[in-house]
C-alpha positions as CSV (number, residue, x, y, z in Angstrom):
1,M,-84.8,-120.7,112.0
2,S,-82.3,-122.0,114.6
3,T,-80.1,-124.1,112.4
4,P,-76.4,-123.1,113.1
5,I,-74.8,-121.4,110.2
6,G,-72.0,-124.0,110.3
7,D,-74.5,-126.9,109.9
8,Y,-75.1,-126.0,106.2
9,A,-73.7,-127.6,103.1
10,L,-73.0,-125.7,99.9
11,L,-74.1,-126.9,96.4
12,S,-73.1,-124.9,93.4
13,D,-73.5,-125.0,89.6
14,M,-71.3,-121.9,89.2
15,R,-74.3,-119.7,88.5
16,T,-76.2,-120.0,91.8
17,A,-75.8,-121.8,95.0
18,V,-77.8,-123.8,97.6
19,L,-77.5,-124.1,101.4
20,V,-78.8,-127.5,102.7
21,S,-79.1,-127.9,106.4
22,R,-77.9,-131.0,108.2
23,D,-81.5,-131.9,108.7
24,G,-82.2,-132.1,105.0
25,S,-83.9,-128.7,104.6
26,I,-82.9,-126.4,101.7
27,D,-83.2,-123.0,103.3
28,W,-81.5,-120.7,100.8
29,L,-81.6,-120.7,97.0
30,C,-81.6,-117.7,94.6
31,L,-82.6,-118.3,91.0
32,P,-81.5,-118.1,88.3
33,R,-78.4,-116.3,89.6
34,I,-76.6,-116.1,92.9
35,D,-77.7,-112.5,93.3
36,S,-81.3,-113.0,92.2
37,A,-84.2,-113.0,94.6
38,A,-84.4,-116.1,96.8
39,V,-87.1,-118.7,96.2
40,F,-86.2,-120.4,99.5
41,A,-85.4,-117.8,102.2
42,A,-86.1,-119.7,105.4
43,L,-82.5,-119.1,106.4
44,L,-83.5,-115.5,107.2
45,G,-87.0,-116.2,108.5
46,T,-89.2,-119.3,109.0
47,E,-90.3,-122.1,106.7
48,E,-93.1,-119.9,105.6
49,N,-90.5,-117.8,103.7
50,G,-89.7,-120.9,101.5
51,R,-87.9,-124.1,102.0
52,W,-87.6,-127.7,100.7
53,L,-87.4,-130.4,103.3
54,M,-86.4,-134.0,102.3
55,A,-85.5,-136.3,105.2
56,P,-86.1,-139.8,106.5
57,H,-88.9,-139.8,109.2
58,G,-87.3,-139.9,112.6
59,G,-83.8,-140.0,110.9
60,Q,-80.5,-139.0,112.4
61,V,-77.5,-138.0,110.4
62,V,-74.6,-140.2,111.1
63,E,-72.3,-139.0,108.3
64,R,-72.2,-136.5,105.5
65,F,-69.5,-135.7,103.0
66,Y,-68.7,-134.5,99.5
67,E,-67.7,-137.1,97.1
68,P,-63.9,-136.3,96.9
69,G,-63.1,-133.4,94.7
70,T,-66.7,-132.5,93.9
71,F,-69.8,-130.7,95.2
72,V,-71.9,-133.9,95.2
73,L,-73.2,-134.1,98.8
74,V,-73.8,-137.5,100.4
75,T,-75.7,-137.8,103.7
76,R,-76.2,-141.0,105.6
77,W,-79.2,-141.4,107.9
78,H,-80.2,-144.0,110.5
79,T,-83.8,-144.4,111.6
80,P,-85.5,-146.7,114.1
81,T,-86.5,-149.0,111.2
82,G,-83.7,-148.7,108.7
83,K,-80.9,-146.7,107.0
84,A,-80.9,-144.4,104.0
85,E,-78.4,-142.4,102.0
86,S,-79.2,-139.2,100.1
87,R,-77.2,-137.6,97.3
88,E,-77.7,-134.0,96.2
89,F,-76.1,-131.9,93.5
90,M,-76.5,-129.2,90.9
91,P,-75.4,-130.1,87.4
92,P,-73.3,-127.3,85.7
93,T,-75.3,-126.1,82.7
94,N,-75.7,-122.9,80.8
95,D,-79.4,-122.6,80.0
96,R,-81.3,-123.8,83.0
97,A,-80.8,-124.6,86.7
98,D,-81.4,-128.0,88.2
99,L,-81.3,-129.2,91.8
100,V,-81.3,-132.9,92.2
101,R,-82.2,-134.8,95.4
102,Q,-81.9,-138.6,95.5
103,V,-82.5,-140.9,98.4
104,H,-81.8,-144.7,98.6
105,C,-82.8,-147.1,101.3
106,T,-79.7,-149.1,102.2
107,S,-81.2,-151.4,104.8
108,G,-84.6,-152.1,106.5
109,Y,-87.4,-149.7,105.8
110,V,-87.5,-145.9,105.8
111,R,-90.2,-143.3,105.3
112,I,-89.1,-140.2,103.4
113,D,-90.9,-137.0,104.5
114,H,-91.2,-134.1,102.0
115,E,-92.4,-130.5,102.3
116,L,-92.0,-128.0,99.6
117,L,-92.8,-124.3,100.0
118,L,-91.9,-122.3,96.9
119,R,-91.8,-118.6,97.9
120,P,-90.2,-116.4,95.2
121,E,-89.1,-112.8,95.9
122,Y,-87.6,-113.6,99.3
123,G,-90.7,-115.3,100.6
124,T,-93.2,-112.7,99.6
125,V,-94.9,-114.3,96.6
126,L,-97.2,-117.3,96.4
127,P,-96.6,-118.8,92.9
128,W,-99.4,-120.3,90.8
129,V,-98.8,-124.1,91.0
130,R,-100.6,-126.8,89.0
131,R,-100.1,-130.4,88.4
132,I,-99.4,-131.5,84.8
133,E,-100.0,-135.1,83.8
134,D,-97.4,-136.9,81.7
135,S,-96.1,-140.4,81.0
136,S,-94.2,-140.5,84.3
137,G,-97.3,-139.8,86.4
138,G,-97.2,-136.0,86.4
139,H,-95.1,-133.1,87.7
140,L,-95.6,-129.8,89.4
141,R,-95.3,-126.5,87.5
142,A,-95.1,-123.2,89.4
143,I,-95.2,-119.8,87.7
144,S,-94.2,-116.5,89.3
145,G,-93.7,-113.6,86.8
146,P,-90.5,-114.3,84.8
147,D,-89.7,-117.4,86.7
148,A,-91.0,-121.0,86.3
149,F,-90.2,-123.9,88.6
150,T,-90.8,-127.5,87.6
151,L,-90.6,-130.4,90.2
152,R,-90.3,-133.9,88.7
153,G,-90.4,-137.0,90.8
154,P,-92.9,-138.8,93.0
155,V,-95.7,-136.3,93.0
156,L,-96.2,-134.1,96.1
157,E,-99.8,-133.3,97.2
158,P,-101.1,-129.8,97.9
159,A,-102.2,-128.7,101.3
160,D,-102.5,-125.1,102.7
161,H,-100.3,-123.4,100.0
162,R,-97.5,-126.1,100.3
163,H,-96.8,-129.5,98.9
164,G,-95.8,-132.5,100.7
165,G,-96.0,-136.3,101.2
166,S,-94.4,-139.3,102.7
167,F,-92.8,-142.1,100.6
168,D,-92.0,-145.6,101.9
169,L,-88.8,-147.3,100.8
170,T,-87.5,-150.7,101.5
171,E,-83.9,-151.9,101.1
172,G,-82.7,-151.3,97.5
173,D,-85.5,-148.8,96.7
174,S,-84.7,-145.3,95.5
175,H,-86.5,-142.1,94.7
176,A,-85.3,-138.9,93.1
177,W,-86.7,-135.4,92.6
178,V,-85.4,-132.6,90.4
179,L,-86.4,-128.9,90.8
180,T,-85.7,-127.0,87.5
181,W,-85.8,-123.3,86.9
182,D,-86.7,-121.9,83.5
183,P,-87.7,-118.5,82.1
184,S,-91.5,-118.7,82.3
185,H,-92.1,-117.6,78.8
186,L,-90.2,-120.5,77.3
187,G,-92.0,-123.4,78.7
188,A,-90.6,-126.3,80.7
189,S,-87.3,-127.9,79.8
190,E,-87.1,-131.5,79.1
191,A,-86.8,-133.9,82.1
192,L,-83.2,-134.3,83.3
193,D,-81.4,-137.6,82.7
194,I,-80.3,-138.0,86.3
195,P,-77.7,-140.7,85.9
196,L,-76.1,-138.8,83.0
197,A,-76.3,-135.5,84.9
198,L,-74.6,-137.1,87.9
199,E,-71.9,-138.6,85.8
200,R,-71.2,-135.2,84.1
201,T,-71.3,-133.3,87.4
202,R,-68.7,-135.6,88.9
203,A,-66.6,-135.5,85.8
204,Y,-66.6,-131.7,85.7
205,W,-65.6,-131.2,89.3
206,L,-63.0,-134.1,89.3
207,E,-61.4,-132.7,86.1
208,W,-61.2,-129.3,87.7
209,S,-60.0,-130.4,91.2
210,S,-57.5,-132.9,89.8
211,Q,-55.5,-130.0,88.3
212,V,-55.2,-128.2,91.6
213,V,-51.6,-128.2,92.9
214,A,-51.6,-128.5,96.7
215,T,-49.0,-130.0,99.1
216,G,-48.3,-130.2,102.8
217,R,-50.2,-130.9,106.0
218,W,-53.3,-128.8,105.1
219,S,-53.5,-129.8,101.4
220,Q,-57.0,-131.2,101.7
221,A,-58.3,-128.0,103.4
222,V,-56.6,-126.0,100.6
223,R,-58.2,-128.2,97.9
224,R,-61.7,-127.7,99.4
225,S,-61.1,-124.0,99.8
226,L,-60.2,-123.7,96.1
227,L,-63.3,-125.7,95.2
228,V,-65.3,-123.2,97.2
229,L,-63.7,-120.3,95.4
230,R,-64.5,-122.0,92.1
231,G,-68.1,-122.6,93.2
232,L,-68.4,-118.9,94.0
233,T,-67.2,-118.0,90.5
234,N,-69.8,-117.4,87.8
235,A,-69.0,-119.8,84.8
236,D,-70.4,-117.3,82.3
237,T,-68.9,-114.0,83.4
238,G,-65.9,-114.9,85.6
239,G,-67.3,-112.7,88.4
240,I,-66.4,-114.0,91.9
241,V,-68.8,-113.3,94.7
242,A,-67.7,-112.8,98.3
243,A,-70.4,-115.3,99.6
244,P,-73.6,-116.9,98.4
245,T,-75.7,-115.4,101.2
246,A,-77.2,-112.1,102.4
247,G,-78.1,-110.9,105.9
248,L,-76.4,-113.5,108.0
249,P,-75.3,-111.6,111.1
250,E,-71.8,-110.8,112.4
251,D,-73.5,-109.8,115.7
252,P,-76.6,-112.0,116.4
253,G,-79.5,-109.7,117.1
254,G,-77.7,-106.7,115.8
255,E,-77.6,-104.6,112.7
256,R,-74.3,-105.9,111.1
257,N,-76.1,-107.9,108.4
258,W,-74.8,-107.4,104.9
259,D,-75.4,-108.8,101.4
260,Y,-72.2,-110.4,100.1
261,R,-73.5,-111.8,96.8
262,Y,-71.5,-109.4,94.8
263,C,-68.0,-109.1,93.3
264,W,-65.6,-107.1,95.4
265,L,-62.5,-106.2,93.4
266,R,-60.4,-106.8,96.5
267,D,-61.7,-110.3,97.2
268,S,-61.7,-111.2,93.5
269,A,-58.1,-110.1,93.1
270,L,-57.0,-112.2,96.0
271,T,-58.9,-115.2,94.6
272,L,-57.1,-114.7,91.3
273,E,-53.8,-115.0,93.2
274,A,-54.8,-118.2,95.0
275,L,-56.0,-119.9,91.9
276,L,-53.0,-118.8,89.9
277,L,-50.6,-120.2,92.5
278,H,-52.4,-123.5,92.6
279,G,-52.5,-124.3,88.9
280,R,-55.8,-122.9,87.7
281,T,-54.6,-120.2,85.4
282,E,-57.6,-120.3,83.1
283,V,-59.9,-119.2,85.9
284,A,-57.5,-116.3,86.8
285,L,-57.6,-115.2,83.2
286,Q,-61.4,-115.4,83.1
287,W,-61.5,-113.1,86.1
288,R,-59.1,-110.6,84.5
289,N,-61.4,-110.4,81.5
290,W,-64.4,-109.9,83.9
291,L,-62.5,-107.1,85.7
292,L,-61.6,-105.3,82.5
293,R,-65.2,-105.3,81.3
294,A,-66.5,-104.2,84.7
295,V,-64.2,-101.2,85.2
296,A,-64.0,-100.1,81.6
297,G,-64.7,-96.4,81.2
298,D,-63.8,-93.3,83.0
299,P,-61.5,-94.1,86.0
300,E,-63.5,-91.7,88.1
301,D,-66.4,-94.1,87.8
302,L,-64.5,-96.9,89.4
303,Q,-66.3,-98.9,92.1
304,I,-65.1,-101.2,94.8
305,M,-67.7,-103.9,93.9
306,Y,-69.9,-104.9,91.0
307,G,-72.7,-107.3,90.2
308,V,-71.9,-110.8,88.9
309,G,-72.2,-109.5,85.3
310,G,-70.4,-106.2,86.0
311,E,-73.5,-104.3,87.0
312,R,-72.9,-101.0,88.7
313,S,-76.2,-100.3,90.5
314,L,-76.4,-102.3,93.7
315,P,-78.8,-100.2,95.8
316,E,-79.2,-101.3,99.4
317,R,-82.6,-101.9,100.9
318,T,-84.1,-103.8,103.7
319,L,-86.5,-106.8,103.7
320,D,-88.7,-105.8,106.6
321,H,-91.0,-108.8,106.3
322,L,-88.1,-111.2,107.2
323,P,-87.4,-111.6,111.0
324,G,-83.7,-112.2,110.3
325,Y,-81.4,-115.0,111.4
326,L,-81.6,-115.1,115.2
327,D,-83.7,-112.0,115.0
328,S,-80.9,-110.0,113.4
329,R,-82.4,-107.0,111.7
330,P,-82.6,-105.3,109.4
331,V,-82.2,-107.9,106.7
332,R,-80.3,-106.1,103.9
333,I,-80.0,-106.8,100.2
334,G,-77.9,-104.8,97.9
335,N,-74.9,-103.1,99.5
336,G,-74.6,-99.4,100.3
337,A,-70.8,-99.7,100.4
338,V,-70.8,-99.7,96.6
339,V,-70.5,-95.9,96.7
340,Q,-67.6,-95.8,99.2
341,F,-64.1,-94.8,98.3
342,Q,-61.7,-97.5,99.5
343,A,-58.2,-96.5,98.6
344,D,-56.7,-100.0,99.0
345,V,-58.7,-101.7,96.2
346,I,-56.6,-100.5,93.3
347,G,-53.4,-101.7,94.9
348,E,-54.8,-105.2,95.5
349,V,-56.0,-105.4,91.9
350,L,-52.7,-104.3,90.5
351,I,-50.8,-106.7,92.7
352,A,-52.9,-109.6,91.3
353,L,-52.5,-108.4,87.7
354,G,-48.8,-108.1,88.3
355,K,-48.7,-111.8,89.4
356,L,-50.5,-112.7,86.1
357,R,-47.7,-110.9,84.2
358,D,-45.0,-112.7,86.3
359,A,-46.8,-116.0,85.4
360,G,-46.3,-115.3,81.7
361,I,-49.8,-114.0,80.9
362,E,-49.0,-110.9,78.9
363,D,-51.1,-107.7,78.9
364,D,-52.9,-106.7,75.7
365,D,-53.9,-103.4,74.3
366,F,-57.0,-103.4,76.5
367,S,-55.7,-104.6,79.9
368,W,-52.6,-102.4,80.2
369,P,-54.3,-99.1,79.3
370,L,-57.0,-99.8,81.9
371,Q,-54.3,-100.4,84.5
372,R,-52.7,-97.1,83.5
373,N,-56.2,-95.6,84.1
374,M,-56.2,-97.2,87.6
375,L,-52.8,-95.7,88.3
376,D,-54.0,-92.3,87.2
377,Y,-56.9,-92.8,89.6
378,V,-54.5,-93.4,92.4
379,R,-52.6,-90.3,91.5
380,Q,-55.7,-88.1,91.4
381,H,-56.9,-89.4,94.8
382,A,-53.6,-89.6,96.6
383,D,-54.7,-87.0,99.2
384,R,-58.2,-88.4,99.7
385,R,-59.4,-90.0,103.0
386,D,-61.3,-93.3,102.6
387,Q,-63.5,-95.8,104.4
388,G,-60.8,-98.5,104.7
389,L,-60.7,-102.2,104.0
390,W,-63.5,-103.0,106.4
391,E,-66.0,-100.5,104.8
392,M,-66.4,-98.4,107.8
393,R,-69.7,-96.5,107.9
394,G,-68.3,-93.7,110.0
395,D,-66.2,-90.7,108.8
396,P,-63.4,-91.2,106.3
397,H,-59.8,-91.3,107.5
398,Y,-56.3,-91.9,106.2
399,F,-56.1,-95.6,106.9
400,T,-52.5,-96.9,107.0
401,H,-53.4,-100.1,105.3
402,S,-55.0,-98.2,102.4
403,R,-52.0,-95.9,102.0
404,V,-49.7,-99.0,101.8
405,M,-51.9,-100.5,99.2
406,M,-51.7,-97.3,97.1
407,W,-48.0,-97.6,97.4
408,A,-48.1,-101.2,96.3
409,G,-50.3,-100.3,93.2
410,L,-47.7,-97.7,92.1
411,D,-44.9,-100.2,92.8
412,R,-46.5,-102.8,90.5
413,G,-47.1,-100.2,87.8
414,I,-43.4,-99.3,88.0
415,R,-42.4,-102.9,87.7
416,A,-44.6,-103.4,84.7
417,V,-42.6,-100.7,82.9
418,T,-39.1,-101.7,84.2
419,D,-39.4,-105.5,84.2
420,H,-41.9,-106.1,81.4
421,G,-41.3,-103.3,79.0
422,L,-44.7,-101.7,79.1
423,D,-45.1,-97.9,78.7
424,G,-46.0,-95.4,81.4
425,P,-44.8,-92.3,83.2
426,V,-42.5,-94.3,85.5
427,G,-40.8,-91.2,86.8
428,E,-44.1,-89.6,88.0
429,W,-45.2,-93.0,89.6
430,T,-41.8,-93.4,91.3
431,R,-42.0,-89.9,92.9
432,L,-45.5,-90.5,94.2
433,R,-44.6,-94.0,95.5
434,D,-41.6,-92.7,97.3
435,T,-43.5,-89.8,98.8
436,L,-46.2,-92.2,100.0
437,R,-43.6,-94.4,101.6
438,E,-42.1,-91.5,103.6
439,E,-45.5,-90.4,104.6
440,I,-46.6,-93.8,105.8
441,L,-43.4,-94.3,107.9
442,T,-44.0,-90.8,109.4
443,K,-47.7,-90.6,109.9
444,G,-48.8,-94.2,109.9
445,V,-46.9,-95.1,113.1
446,T,-47.2,-94.1,116.7
447,P,-45.5,-90.8,117.7
448,Q,-42.6,-92.9,119.0
449,G,-42.4,-94.7,115.6
450,S,-42.8,-98.1,117.3
451,Y,-45.8,-99.7,115.5
452,F,-48.2,-99.1,112.7
453,T,-51.6,-97.5,113.5
454,Q,-55.0,-98.1,112.1
455,T,-55.3,-94.5,110.9
456,Y,-53.1,-91.4,110.8
457,D,-55.2,-89.8,113.5
458,N,-55.4,-92.6,116.1
459,T,-53.1,-95.1,117.9
460,E,-55.4,-98.1,117.5
461,V,-54.2,-101.2,115.7
462,D,-56.1,-103.1,113.0
463,A,-55.6,-106.6,111.7
464,S,-55.4,-105.3,108.2
465,L,-51.9,-104.1,109.1
466,L,-50.8,-107.7,108.9
467,Q,-51.1,-107.4,105.1
468,I,-48.3,-104.8,105.0
469,P,-45.4,-107.3,104.5
470,Q,-47.5,-109.2,102.0
471,T,-47.0,-106.2,99.6
472,G,-43.3,-106.0,100.0
473,F,-43.5,-102.6,101.7
474,L,-41.5,-104.0,104.7
475,S,-40.2,-107.5,105.6
476,Y,-42.2,-109.6,108.0
477,D,-39.4,-109.3,110.6
478,D,-39.0,-105.5,110.3
479,P,-38.9,-104.1,113.9
480,I,-42.0,-101.9,113.1
481,M,-43.9,-105.0,112.0
482,L,-42.8,-107.1,115.0
483,A,-44.0,-104.3,117.3
484,T,-47.2,-104.0,115.4
485,V,-47.8,-107.8,115.7
486,E,-47.2,-107.6,119.5
487,R,-49.7,-104.7,119.8
488,I,-52.3,-106.6,117.7
489,E,-51.9,-109.7,119.9
490,H,-52.4,-107.5,123.0
491,D,-55.4,-105.6,121.7
492,L,-57.2,-107.8,119.3
493,L,-56.8,-111.4,120.3
494,H,-60.1,-112.7,121.7
495,H,-59.9,-116.3,123.1
496,G,-57.0,-117.0,120.8
497,L,-58.6,-115.6,117.6
498,L,-58.2,-112.2,116.0
499,L,-60.7,-109.4,115.8
500,R,-60.5,-107.0,112.9
501,Y,-60.4,-103.9,115.1
502,R,-62.0,-102.6,118.3
503,T,-65.5,-101.6,117.3
504,T,-65.5,-98.7,119.8
505,G,-63.5,-96.7,117.4
506,T,-64.3,-95.6,113.8
507,D,-66.8,-98.0,112.2
508,G,-69.9,-96.0,112.8
509,L,-72.2,-98.9,113.8
510,S,-73.8,-100.1,117.0
511,G,-73.1,-103.5,118.5
512,D,-70.0,-105.6,118.4
513,E,-68.6,-108.5,116.3
514,H,-66.6,-111.7,116.7
515,P,-63.1,-112.7,115.4
516,F,-62.8,-112.5,111.7
517,L,-61.3,-115.7,110.4
518,A,-59.2,-114.2,107.6
519,C,-57.4,-112.0,110.1
520,S,-56.3,-115.0,112.1
521,F,-55.0,-116.7,108.9
522,W,-53.0,-113.6,108.2
523,L,-51.5,-113.9,111.7
524,V,-50.5,-117.5,110.8
525,E,-48.6,-116.2,107.8
526,Q,-46.9,-113.6,109.9
527,Y,-45.8,-116.2,112.5
528,A,-44.6,-118.6,109.8
529,F,-42.3,-116.0,108.2
530,T,-40.8,-114.8,111.4
531,G,-39.6,-118.1,112.8
532,R,-42.7,-118.7,115.0
533,L,-43.5,-122.0,113.3
534,A,-44.9,-123.7,116.4
535,D,-47.3,-120.8,117.0
536,A,-48.2,-120.8,113.3
537,R,-49.0,-124.5,113.2
538,E,-51.0,-124.4,116.4
539,L,-53.1,-121.5,115.3
540,M,-53.5,-123.1,111.8
541,D,-54.8,-126.3,113.3
542,R,-57.3,-124.4,115.4
543,L,-58.5,-122.4,112.4
544,V,-58.9,-125.4,110.2
545,G,-60.8,-126.9,113.1
546,C,-63.3,-124.0,112.9
547,A,-64.6,-125.3,109.6
548,N,-67.6,-127.6,109.6
549,D,-67.6,-131.3,108.8
550,L,-67.5,-130.4,105.0
551,G,-64.6,-128.0,105.3
552,L,-66.6,-124.8,104.9
553,L,-65.9,-121.6,106.8
554,A,-68.0,-118.6,107.5
555,E,-66.9,-115.0,107.9
556,E,-66.5,-115.0,111.6
557,Y,-66.2,-117.4,114.5
558,D,-67.5,-117.0,118.1
559,P,-65.0,-118.9,120.3
560,V,-67.2,-118.5,123.4
561,E,-70.3,-120.1,121.9
562,D,-68.2,-122.3,119.5
563,R,-70.1,-121.3,116.4
564,Q,-69.7,-119.8,112.9
565,L,-71.2,-116.4,112.2
566,G,-71.6,-114.1,109.3
567,N,-72.2,-114.9,105.6
568,F,-71.4,-118.4,104.6
569,P,-69.2,-119.8,103.1
570,Q,-67.0,-116.8,102.9
571,A,-64.4,-116.4,100.1
572,F,-62.2,-114.2,102.3
573,S,-61.9,-116.9,105.0
574,H,-61.0,-119.6,102.4
575,L,-58.5,-117.3,100.7
576,G,-56.9,-116.7,104.1
577,L,-56.7,-120.4,104.6
578,V,-54.9,-121.0,101.3
579,R,-52.4,-118.2,101.9
580,A,-51.6,-119.4,105.4
581,A,-51.1,-123.0,104.2
582,D,-48.8,-121.8,101.5
583,A,-46.8,-119.7,104.0
584,L,-46.4,-122.7,106.3
585,V,-45.2,-124.9,103.4
586,E,-42.7,-122.3,102.3
587,A,-41.5,-121.5,105.8
588,G,-41.2,-125.1,106.7
589,R,-38.9,-125.7,103.8
590,D,-36.8,-122.6,104.8
591,A,-36.7,-123.7,108.4
592,D,-34.5,-126.6,107.6
593,L,-31.8,-124.1,106.6
594,T,-32.5,-120.8,108.3
595,P,-35.0,-121.3,111.2
596,H,-35.5,-117.6,111.8
597,A,-35.5,-116.4,108.2
598,A,-38.2,-113.8,107.5
599,K,-39.3,-113.5,103.9
600,A,-41.2,-110.8,102.2
601,T,-43.4,-111.9,99.2
602,S,-44.6,-109.8,96.4
């Protein structure tokens, strides 16, 4: 497939997600859950790996958009003979999954082309499909092991292990199709009431988005980003996935192709903060409860990521039958980083839980003891090297960012005792926190002490260092931070956007990568809080402009080819956008009084 990553739209029912191309082809859908095997996997291969095309014959897209505040996708088409409008959505339900595709002829005459290739298990299985007659004229029923798929609507005809057809519409005519997943042993669900389902889908998303608090110049981008984060949150468990996709390359043609359909503690903690700060406390609390269930047990068993339901086993394997997006192989599912030690994770989780406390959500007799276990884990692993924020697959090191996040975790534990009256060995935590601080300021800087380094044993810089003032370890305008920013700009800016690090160093992989969008958003925040508001606004405008026409951002951006890359849409990118917009709003207010004020947040 050659469809640009940024040309896709996202549909979500908060249990799974769909990617719909600008040309009307659904090329990615995992059922019944976002981390289940894909039934449409053309995104990582060809149409033979599964897709569902619905588009006006000879049509050209002139406009597409989400109905405001929702995930109801509207696409407007022009053809040589008429005009059409499609509407696609997934109703939020708890016992089935429905994908609705409607098309309406708005003028003249249009022919709607359909092609359906159901290919469960990432395109490896041909399901058993039969036509079942009913009062509406019949429907298709496909069975593949535990999964059943029912297609209702104008009946598609079989040909060469696929189903298709063309349907003529004149002005005012409409057709609709619904693809429903059910467990195969239960039989088919009742036909969906489409008008009612559309009404309820709109109502759900509008009710949710109307309670989002967002102000300032980028408020619409913030609202869409928060909707994306909600769309990536499982409604049943509260688990938040990093992205709905697997195998989309950071380096086209290379090996940096990962599965992001899992719940990283780090990403989830940052999502909690974003939702909490913008009025969606109930989602933040739901995530806390997911976290506590996932990490319950011996702290030595703590992982950096889990399945949507808190599953621990996420073995990585390759799908060698798939050619990969832009021939990027291997296509990986599962994620081998699950076994890594990443020392920063506990700190980010404890920062987020501290913000819940500060927002008035008290800890209970389950949540605080588990946090104490996490702090004990930090204590026991205080001298251990790790793989760092970016999940390096080379040798472990003492990453400066990781050490700062360990400091931050201890700091939030101390605050829980001193500010909120919880119990804990505050003296022991304080001694370790202060020891870490002295260590970082001695070993985590260059020999001259001028700027922070990526690890204790090199003089490289890393964009993760921009998160240091976000923890309160130092202020944004501390001389060491300012020197670090200057070095980051010198070494990591690539056509005006920020790379994570120089790949010639410690990551243990072949190939290269492109600017990581979250890192550039962190740079916006740094600029905003050190009086560089013009630079911050200019970079923010450019980054928001990297989003597609629906406001969706991938993991990376190639400024030379002007294209999005990596898994899509990426929670980390949208989190970065929200933080950067918040920083600009806050710094803009402060600028009226103290233009060069530098503020540390915690």
